[in-house]
N, C-alpha and C positions, 0 to 999 in steps of 0.2 A: 445549407449547414452548418451548422454551428461551430461545429467541435473540425483540432485541426485532424483523425482519422483518416476521411478520405484519400489526402495524400500521399498518408503514411504504406512502409511495403513492410510487409512479417521480414523482423529479421535490424531492424529502426532502434537504435539504441537510446534512448533519450537523459537529457543530461544527467547527472549522479545529482542527488538530493541528500543535502547534509541538516540533519539534527539533531536535538536531545530531547530529552522526554523529565521534567522536571517534578521531584515531586509532586504537584498542586495541579497538573497534569493528570500526571499516573491519576490521583484519585478519584480527580472529577469523572479520570473515563471507567475509575468500577464503578465508581459509585451511576455513573451512568449507565448500566450491563448490569447489576444486580451482583456483578462479580466482590465478592467476600471474604476475598483469597487472603488480606490486607499485606499480601508483597510492596506494597509501598515504606511497608512500615519495616522493613527483611531489607530496602533498596531498590528492587527490582522491579523495575515495570513490566505492569501486568503484558503479557508477553501480546496477545491480541491491539492491543492501544501503539506498537508499534506496525502492523498494518496495517494497520485503517487509521494507521499517521499519512503513515508510504504511500497507498490506496490511493487516499486524498489528494495530496501531492500532483501523482499522475494526470488523478483525473478534470486537475484548478489546470493545468502544467496543458493538458489537448483541447480546453474550453470549454470540457462536457455541461451544455445543459441542460435546461427541464426533462422529463422526462427519461434518465438517466436512470437505469438501472442493473445495482452491482446483482449481475446472478448465482456466480459460483465463487466458491475461493477453496484449494486447497495449501494447506499451508505447512514444512516443513522445522522444525526448531530447533539446534546444533546449539542453542547454549541462552539463558538470558541475557536480556538487555537488564544494566541496572542502573539503576535512577541522575540527573545530567551528565551521562557516559552518550557523546557525540558519535553519531552511529550515522554510515555512508547505504541508499539505498541506489541500486543500478537497476535501472527497469534496461528492456526489451518487451518490441511488439512482439508473439510470435504466430498468431493469425486477427487477420483484418478481413469479416467478411461482409456481404450486402445479402441480409436475404426476406425479405416480403420485406420492405420498409424498414429492415431496421438492421444496424450497423453489431456487429457481434464483431466485442474483437477483446482478446488474449494479452494477458499482458507474463512478464516472471519478474521476479523481483528477487532480489537475496539482500538482504538488511546481512552490513560486519562496519565491524567498528572501522576509528582511524586507525588504527593495526595489524588488520585486513584477518581480520577472527570473524568467521563467520557468527551467527544467533541466527538468522533466518531466510527463506527461500518461499515465496507466495508464487503464487498462478492464480489469477483471476479477471474474470467474465465480467467484462461491461454489457450491456445492448444501451441502441442512440437510438431514438428515432433520426433518418432520414431525414 
């Protein structure tokens, strides 16, 4: 197993991640997913760009390798993220089990501004071959 998941128990708190999304990133994300909303022109970040960047940081921190599947996503938005606004992502491992040679891990990530105002909450499941 190439990931760190095998050693982690549900309830594990990952190190907080901080990031910003600038106009170039927001436009590139919108183009990649076919989002024509023009939120970046209004100074806002496409909502799923926040979630995608947050989950990618968790996957990177866990050193999840090839074969990892992003199986499900539930998202609740509180407020739009603004371009160039620092965002803090706090992630907790909710579930971690092995079935039929695959590890199923569920993480809950809360996204907030540096002043503590909520942006979003996401529950993500990934499946990793053992």
